[in-house]
C-alpha positions as CSV (number, residue, x, y, z in Angstrom):
1,M,27.1,21.5,131.0
2,A,26.5,25.1,130.5
3,A,29.4,27.4,131.7
4,G,29.3,29.0,135.6
5,S,29.5,32.6,136.4
6,E,30.7,34.6,139.1
7,A,29.6,38.3,139.7
8,T,30.9,40.6,137.3
9,I,31.7,43.5,139.3
10,P,31.7,47.1,137.7
11,K,35.0,49.3,137.9
12,I,35.4,51.4,140.6
13,L,34.8,55.1,140.0
14,A,37.8,57.0,141.9
15,A,36.6,60.5,140.9
16,G,33.5,62.5,140.2
17,A,32.0,63.9,136.7
18,G,34.8,66.6,136.8
19,G,37.5,64.0,137.3
20,E,38.6,65.1,140.8
21,E,39.2,62.9,143.1
22,G,36.6,63.4,146.2
23,E,34.1,64.9,144.0
24,H,32.4,61.5,144.0
25,V,29.4,60.7,146.2
26,K,29.3,57.8,148.1
27,P,26.1,55.7,147.1
28,F,25.3,54.6,150.7
29,T,24.8,56.8,153.8
30,P,27.1,54.9,156.7
31,E,23.1,54.0,158.1
32,K,21.9,52.7,155.0
33,A,25.4,50.4,154.5
34,K,24.7,49.3,158.2
35,E,21.0,48.2,157.5
36,I,22.4,46.5,154.4
37,I,24.9,44.7,156.3
38,M,22.5,43.8,158.9
39,S,19.7,42.3,156.9
40,L,21.5,40.7,153.7
41,Q,21.9,37.1,153.7
42,Q,24.0,36.2,151.2
43,P,27.5,37.7,150.3
44,A,27.5,40.8,148.0
45,I,30.4,43.4,146.8
46,F,30.2,47.3,148.0
47,C,31.4,49.4,145.2
48,N,32.5,53.0,145.2
49,M,32.6,53.2,148.9
50,V,36.2,53.8,149.9
51,F,37.9,55.8,147.1
52,D,38.5,58.9,149.5
53,W,40.2,56.0,152.4
54,P,44.0,56.7,152.8
55,A,44.4,52.9,153.2
56,R,43.2,52.7,149.4
57,H,47.1,53.4,148.6
58,W,48.4,50.5,151.0
59,N,50.3,48.3,148.5
60,A,53.0,46.1,149.7
61,K,55.9,48.8,148.6
62,Y,54.1,51.1,150.8
63,L,53.9,48.8,153.7
64,S,57.7,47.8,153.3
65,E,58.5,51.5,154.1
66,V,56.3,51.8,156.9
67,L,56.9,49.0,158.9
68,H,60.6,49.8,158.2
69,G,62.5,46.3,158.3
70,K,60.0,44.8,161.1
71,R,59.9,41.2,160.4
72,I,56.7,39.4,160.1
73,R,55.7,35.6,160.1
74,F,55.1,34.1,156.3
75,R,53.2,31.0,155.9
76,M,54.8,28.8,153.1
77,G,52.6,26.7,151.3
78,M,53.1,24.7,148.0
79,K,51.7,25.3,144.5
80,S,50.0,21.9,144.1
81,T,46.8,20.6,142.6
82,S,46.9,18.4,145.7
83,T,42.8,17.0,146.5
84,V,43.9,17.5,150.0
85,P,43.7,20.9,152.0
86,Q,46.8,22.7,152.9
87,F,46.1,23.3,156.5
88,E,48.2,25.7,158.3
89,T,49.4,22.4,160.4
90,T,51.1,21.2,157.3
91,C,52.7,24.4,156.2
92,S,56.2,25.8,157.4
93,Y,56.9,29.5,158.3
94,V,59.6,32.2,157.7
95,E,60.2,35.4,159.6
96,A,60.9,38.1,156.8
97,T,60.5,41.7,156.2
98,L,58.0,43.0,153.6
99,E,61.1,43.6,151.4
100,E,62.8,40.2,151.6
101,F,59.2,38.9,150.9
102,L,59.0,41.4,147.4
103,T,62.4,40.6,146.6
104,W,61.9,37.0,146.7
105,N,58.4,37.5,145.0
106,C,60.4,39.3,141.8
107,D,62.4,36.0,142.0
108,Q,65.4,37.7,143.2
109,S,65.9,36.2,146.0
110,S,69.4,35.6,147.7
111,I,70.9,32.1,148.5
112,S,71.4,34.1,151.9
113,G,67.9,35.1,152.4
114,P,64.9,33.7,154.9
115,F,63.4,32.5,151.5
116,R,66.4,30.4,150.3
117,D,64.8,27.3,151.1
118,Y,61.8,28.0,149.0
119,D,61.5,28.0,144.8
120,H,59.5,31.0,144.3
121,S,58.0,28.4,140.9
122,K,56.8,25.9,143.8
123,F,55.9,28.0,146.9
124,W,53.4,31.1,148.1
125,A,54.0,32.9,150.8
126,Y,51.1,34.3,153.1
127,A,51.4,36.7,155.9
128,D,47.7,36.6,157.5
129,Y,45.8,37.2,160.3
130,K,48.0,40.3,161.2
131,Y,46.4,42.3,163.4
132,F,46.9,46.2,163.0
133,V,47.2,46.5,167.0
134,S,50.5,44.3,167.0
135,L,51.7,45.1,163.7
136,F,51.4,48.7,163.9
137,E,51.8,49.2,167.8
138,D,54.2,52.2,167.3
139,K,52.2,53.8,164.9
140,T,48.7,53.7,166.1
141,D,48.1,57.1,163.7
142,I,47.7,54.6,160.8
143,F,44.9,52.8,162.3
144,Q,42.8,56.0,161.2
145,D,43.7,55.3,157.1
146,V,40.8,52.5,157.3
147,K,37.5,54.0,157.9
148,W,34.7,51.4,159.1
149,S,32.8,53.9,160.1
150,D,31.6,54.5,156.7
151,F,29.8,51.4,156.8
152,G,28.1,52.7,160.0
153,F,30.1,51.2,162.6
154,P,31.1,54.8,164.5
155,G,34.6,54.5,165.8
156,R,35.8,51.1,164.0
157,N,39.0,51.6,162.2
158,G,42.2,49.7,161.6
159,Q,42.5,49.3,165.6
160,E,39.6,46.4,164.8
161,S,41.2,45.1,161.4
162,T,43.3,42.6,160.1
163,L,46.1,42.9,157.3
164,W,46.7,40.0,154.7
165,I,49.6,39.9,152.1
166,G,50.3,37.2,149.8
167,S,51.8,35.9,146.4
168,L,50.3,34.1,143.4
169,G,48.7,30.8,144.9
170,A,48.7,32.1,148.5
171,H,45.1,31.0,149.9
172,T,43.1,30.1,153.0
173,P,41.7,26.8,153.1
174,C,37.8,26.6,153.0
175,H,36.3,27.5,156.5
176,L,33.5,29.3,158.1
177,D,34.0,31.7,161.2
178,S,32.4,31.2,164.0
179,Y,31.8,34.8,165.1
180,G,30.7,37.7,163.5
181,C,30.1,38.7,159.9
182,N,33.0,39.7,157.5
183,L,33.8,43.1,155.8
184,V,36.7,42.5,153.3
185,F,38.5,45.8,151.6
186,Q,40.8,44.5,148.6
187,V,43.6,46.9,148.5
188,Q,46.2,45.7,145.6
189,G,46.0,42.5,143.4
190,R,42.6,40.8,142.9
191,K,41.8,37.9,145.0
192,R,39.3,34.8,144.0
193,W,36.4,34.2,146.5
194,H,34.6,30.4,146.9
195,L,31.5,31.1,149.0
196,F,28.8,28.3,150.1
197,P,25.9,28.9,151.9
198,P,25.3,27.8,156.0
199,E,22.7,25.3,154.9
200,D,25.5,23.9,152.8
201,T,27.7,22.7,156.1
202,P,26.6,18.8,155.6
203,F,28.2,19.0,152.1
204,L,31.3,20.8,152.9
205,Y,32.2,17.8,155.7
206,P,33.3,20.1,158.7
207,T,36.0,19.1,160.9
208,R,37.4,20.6,163.8
209,I,41.0,19.1,163.2
210,P,43.1,21.4,162.8
211,Y,41.8,23.0,165.9
212,E,41.3,27.1,165.8
213,E,38.4,28.2,168.2
214,S,36.9,30.8,165.5
215,S,37.0,28.7,162.4
216,V,35.3,25.4,161.3
217,F,37.2,23.5,158.1
218,S,36.3,21.5,155.7
219,K,38.2,18.6,154.8
220,I,37.8,19.2,151.0
221,N,40.0,21.4,148.8
222,V,36.9,23.0,146.9
223,V,39.1,23.9,144.1
224,N,40.4,20.7,143.4
225,P,37.8,18.0,145.3
226,D,38.0,14.4,145.7
227,L,34.4,13.3,144.9
228,K,34.9,9.7,145.5
229,R,35.5,10.6,149.0
230,F,33.5,13.4,149.4
231,P,30.4,12.8,147.2
232,Q,28.0,15.1,149.0
233,F,30.3,18.0,148.2
234,Q,28.6,17.9,144.6
235,K,25.5,19.3,146.3
236,A,26.8,22.4,147.6
237,Q,26.0,26.1,146.4
238,R,29.1,27.2,145.0
239,H,29.4,31.3,144.8
240,M,32.4,32.8,143.1
241,V,33.7,36.4,142.5
242,T,36.8,38.0,142.0
243,L,37.4,40.6,144.7
244,S,39.5,43.5,143.0
245,P,41.0,46.8,144.1
246,G,38.6,49.3,145.9
247,Q,36.0,46.9,146.5
248,V,34.6,45.5,149.9
249,L,33.1,42.2,150.1
250,F,30.2,41.2,152.6
251,V,30.4,37.8,153.9
252,P,27.4,37.0,156.2
253,R,27.4,35.1,159.3
254,H,28.5,31.3,158.7
255,W,29.1,31.5,154.8
256,W,31.8,28.9,154.3
257,H,34.8,30.3,152.0
258,Y,38.0,30.0,150.1
259,V,40.0,32.4,149.3
260,E,42.9,32.5,146.7
261,S,45.2,35.3,145.3
262,I,45.2,35.3,141.9
263,D,48.0,38.2,141.3
264,P,51.5,38.5,141.9
265,V,50.9,40.2,145.1
266,T,47.6,40.9,147.1
267,V,46.9,42.7,150.0
268,S,43.6,42.7,152.0
269,I,42.1,44.7,154.8
270,N,39.3,43.0,157.0
271,S,37.5,43.4,160.1
272,W,34.9,41.1,161.7
273,I,31.5,42.5,163.0
274,E,30.2,41.2,166.2
275,L,26.7,40.0,166.2
276,E,24.2,39.1,168.8
277,E,24.4,35.6,168.0
278,D,28.1,35.5,168.9
279,H,27.0,35.1,172.4
280,L,25.7,31.6,172.1
281,A,28.4,31.2,169.6
282,R,31.2,31.3,172.3
283,V,29.6,28.9,174.3
284,E,29.5,26.5,171.7
285,E,33.4,27.2,170.7
286,A,34.0,26.8,174.6
287,I,32.4,23.2,174.3
288,T,34.5,22.5,171.3
289,R,37.5,23.6,172.7
290,M,37.3,21.3,176.3
291,L,36.2,18.2,174.1
292,V,39.1,18.6,171.2
293,C,41.7,19.5,173.6
294,A,40.8,16.8,175.9
295,L,40.4,14.1,173.6
296,K,43.5,15.1,171.3
297,T,45.9,15.6,174.4
298,A,44.6,12.0,175.4
299,E,45.7,10.4,172.5
300,N,49.0,12.4,172.4
301,P,50.2,14.2,175.3
302,Q,53.4,15.2,173.7
303,N,52.0,16.6,170.3
304,T,49.7,19.2,170.6
305,R,51.0,21.3,167.7
306,A,49.7,18.6,165.3
307,W,46.6,19.2,165.9
308,L,46.3,23.0,167.2
309,N,46.2,25.5,164.8
310,P,49.6,27.6,164.8
311,T,47.3,30.9,165.4
312,E,45.9,29.3,168.8
313,V,48.7,30.1,171.6
314,E,47.2,29.9,174.8
315,E,47.1,27.4,177.3
316,T,45.0,24.4,176.7
317,S,44.7,22.5,179.6
318,H,41.6,21.0,181.1
319,E,41.5,23.6,184.1
320,V,41.8,26.6,181.3
321,N,39.2,24.9,179.2
322,C,36.6,24.9,181.9
323,C,37.1,28.3,183.6
324,Y,36.7,29.2,179.4
325,L,33.5,27.1,179.0
326,N,32.0,28.9,182.5
327,A,33.1,32.4,181.3
328,A,31.3,32.3,177.9
329,V,27.9,30.9,179.6
330,S,28.2,33.7,182.4
331,A,28.8,36.1,179.6
332,F,25.8,34.7,177.8
333,F,23.5,35.4,180.5
334,D,25.4,38.6,181.3
335,R,24.3,40.1,177.8
336,F,20.4,38.8,177.9
337,R,19.8,39.0,181.6
338,T,18.0,42.6,181.0
339,S,16.0,41.0,178.3
340,K,12.8,39.6,178.4
341,V,13.4,36.1,177.1
342,V,15.9,34.3,175.4
343,E,14.6,32.3,172.5
344,I,17.0,29.1,172.2
345,Q,16.9,25.2,170.9
346,A,16.0,22.7,172.8
347,L,15.6,18.7,172.9
348,R,12.4,17.7,173.4
349,T,11.7,14.0,174.9
350,D,8.7,13.4,173.0
351,G,9.9,12.1,170.0
352,D,13.6,14.0,170.1
353,R,12.9,16.5,168.2
354,M,14.2,20.1,168.2
355,K,11.4,22.8,169.0
356,K,11.8,26.3,169.5
357,E,11.5,27.2,173.0
358,V,11.5,30.4,174.7
359,F,13.3,30.7,178.2
360,N,12.9,34.1,180.7
361,V,16.2,34.4,182.0
362,C,15.1,36.5,184.7
363,D,12.0,34.9,185.9
364,H,12.9,31.3,185.0
365,V,9.6,30.3,182.5
366,E,8.9,27.2,182.5
367,V,9.6,24.9,179.2
368,G,6.6,24.8,176.9
369,Q,5.8,28.6,175.5
370,T,6.8,29.2,172.2
371,G,8.1,32.3,170.7
372,S,6.9,33.9,167.5
373,Q,9.7,35.6,166.3
374,N,13.7,34.5,166.8
375,L,15.6,37.0,168.4
376,T,18.9,35.9,167.3
377,T,18.7,34.4,163.9
378,G,17.6,37.7,162.2
379,I,14.6,36.1,161.0
380,G,11.8,39.1,160.1
381,K,14.7,41.4,159.1
382,P,14.0,43.9,156.2
383,E,15.2,42.7,152.9
384,A,18.2,44.6,151.2
385,S,18.3,42.8,148.0
386,S,16.2,45.6,146.7
387,H,19.6,48.1,146.7
388,F,21.5,45.8,144.4
389,G,22.7,47.6,141.1
390,P,26.0,49.3,139.9
391,D,27.0,49.6,144.0
392,L,25.6,46.8,145.4
393,V,26.5,43.4,143.5
394,P,25.5,40.1,144.7
395,V,27.7,37.3,144.3
396,A,26.9,35.1,141.9
397,Q,26.1,31.1,142.2
398,R,28.1,28.9,140.1
399,S,25.9,27.1,137.8
400,E,28.2,24.3,137.0
401,E,29.9,21.4,139.0
402,P,33.6,22.1,139.6
403,P,36.2,20.6,136.9
404,S,38.4,17.6,138.3
405,E,41.5,19.9,136.8
406,R,41.9,23.3,138.1
407,G,42.2,24.6,134.7
408,G,39.1,25.9,133.7
409,M,37.9,26.6,137.1
410,F,37.8,30.5,136.6
411,E,36.2,30.6,133.5
412,S,33.6,33.4,133.4
413,D,30.7,34.0,130.8
414,G,30.5,37.2,131.9
415,K,26.8,37.3,132.6
416,D,25.6,39.8,135.3
417,S,25.0,38.1,138.4
418,V,21.3,39.2,138.6
419,D,19.1,37.8,136.0
420,K,16.1,40.1,134.2
421,D,13.5,38.9,137.2
422,G,15.9,39.4,140.2
423,E,15.4,36.1,141.2
424,H,19.0,34.5,140.5
425,F,19.3,34.3,144.4
426,G,15.7,33.1,144.9
427,K,17.2,29.8,146.8
428,L,19.0,32.1,149.4
429,R,16.7,35.1,149.7
430,C,14.6,35.6,152.6
431,A,15.2,31.5,153.5
432,K,13.4,30.5,156.4
433,R,15.4,29.4,159.5
434,Q,13.0,26.4,159.8
435,Q,13.8,25.7,155.8
436,I,17.6,26.0,155.9
437,M,17.3,23.3,159.5
438,S,15.1,20.9,157.7
439,N,17.2,21.0,154.7
440,S,20.5,20.3,156.7
441,E,18.7,17.5,158.7
442,N,17.7,15.7,155.5
443,A,21.6,16.2,154.1
444,V,22.8,14.8,157.3
445,E,20.5,11.6,157.0
446,E,21.2,11.6,153.0
447,E,25.0,11.5,154.4
448,I,24.3,8.8,156.9
449,V,22.6,6.3,154.7
450,S,25.1,7.0,151.9
451,N,28.0,6.3,154.0
452,T,26.3,3.1,155.6
453,T,26.0,1.7,152.0
454,T,29.8,2.4,151.0
455,V,32.0,1.8,154.0
456,P,33.5,-1.5,154.4
457,S,32.1,-4.0,157.3
458,Q,35.0,-3.6,159.2
459,T,36.2,0.2,159.9
460,F,38.6,1.6,162.4
461,I,37.1,4.5,164.2
462,S,39.9,7.1,164.9
463,T,40.1,9.9,167.6
464,D,39.2,12.4,164.6
465,D,36.6,10.3,163.9
466,L,34.7,10.3,166.9
467,L,35.3,14.0,167.4
468,D,33.7,14.9,163.7
469,C,30.7,13.4,165.1
470,L,31.1,15.0,168.8
471,V,32.1,18.6,167.6
472,N,29.7,18.8,164.6
473,P,28.4,22.7,164.5
474,Q,24.9,20.9,164.9
475,V,25.8,18.6,168.1
476,T,27.6,21.6,169.8
477,R,24.6,23.7,169.3
478,I,22.5,21.2,171.0
479,V,24.9,20.9,174.2
480,A,25.4,24.4,174.4
481,Q,21.4,25.2,174.2
482,L,21.0,22.2,177.0
483,L,23.9,23.7,179.0
484,I,22.0,27.3,179.0
485,Q,18.7,25.6,179.8
486,R,20.1,23.8,182.9
487,S,21.4,27.1,183.9
488,L,18.1,28.8,184.0
């Protein structure tokens, strides 16, 4: 089978022709960068956009001095080749300073230190999801070191950002983010990203256990998949790229991603960019939260931490979740109250097929009108692929299926990510929403047929099995739309 490839990203130019930092002109104005971000429907790397950011020098040693002995929580995971994902609920946690982390990471850990129970050769450590607001609460001036305004978002800086510091092997399980799109600035070390498009969701076997409000996890360890248990994964379109210091990765809405540190120390900064689609997504998430919490609490009232991700710290009673759902629906209508129409999907009784319907939020127009433009999915936006070049590089789709062993997974043939005709990403470019939905529906049908021909005659259906169906992203989308329709 032909060797796969991942995006070949040019070296970052920190200086202009004269060799002095600051002479280099950024390839995109803030307005153009935002236009690209809002129209691009595939992952891409921005180069030469952050060479003048003060945060460019935020390596772990510098941050340890800034934080000056502040203890932060590290997630500890095993360096293993298991086919089972290491979800956060299966990891242990350590409270330590960055100095202690760096000492341990150099394999010089003291027997009395916080990492004393973790052999550096067998474990990785990850200080992830560290929000600037809480991490630098007494050093707010540092927020200005991150300038997302260069990407067309005025006023956005470290205050709307998250910091990630990891050792070799530290990773985030494969998941998609329910809200927004993502900009990721790589500061120190390299990270390898495995990405899959939204239409591959059925092939990723989505699950909401462990539950985290904004994340849909995959049951698959995508770097060492169990293809006997998850055969549909072979159809997924894997895109890969190694993100290096000074580069910014754009991850479009609902793209699945698995991220792994491949250097001894990695530091990244990210910011999630809000989108119009998030208003409906928050209703879907509220529905999911209510169903997951109700069923899992009923199953085992004394052990909520077994299924709640450690990032979920809010109360999860049924009353609180009801308020959460009502607030999400109200916020949806508040946002679109002044709009002429809101286009949503609704189940029709004629054949139970999903059809596009338009509802007038203000005047309660009867169901039956059909809009020609989707107001929430971005169809009809100008294409941004024409800007691809040395300063904007698309993430390549891997052409080979993943090997069963991790060795060889990261080999690259060095080919450029765009072929001579610029059609390497023809499958993803300007894909119509109806085509994507049709492909996803066909995938679900294929999965059902496949499962019904392979499962034993007697099968125990667990609470998690039921939840996988009830809170499947496609199902919660339908339920959210029906709730909105009932509220019109």
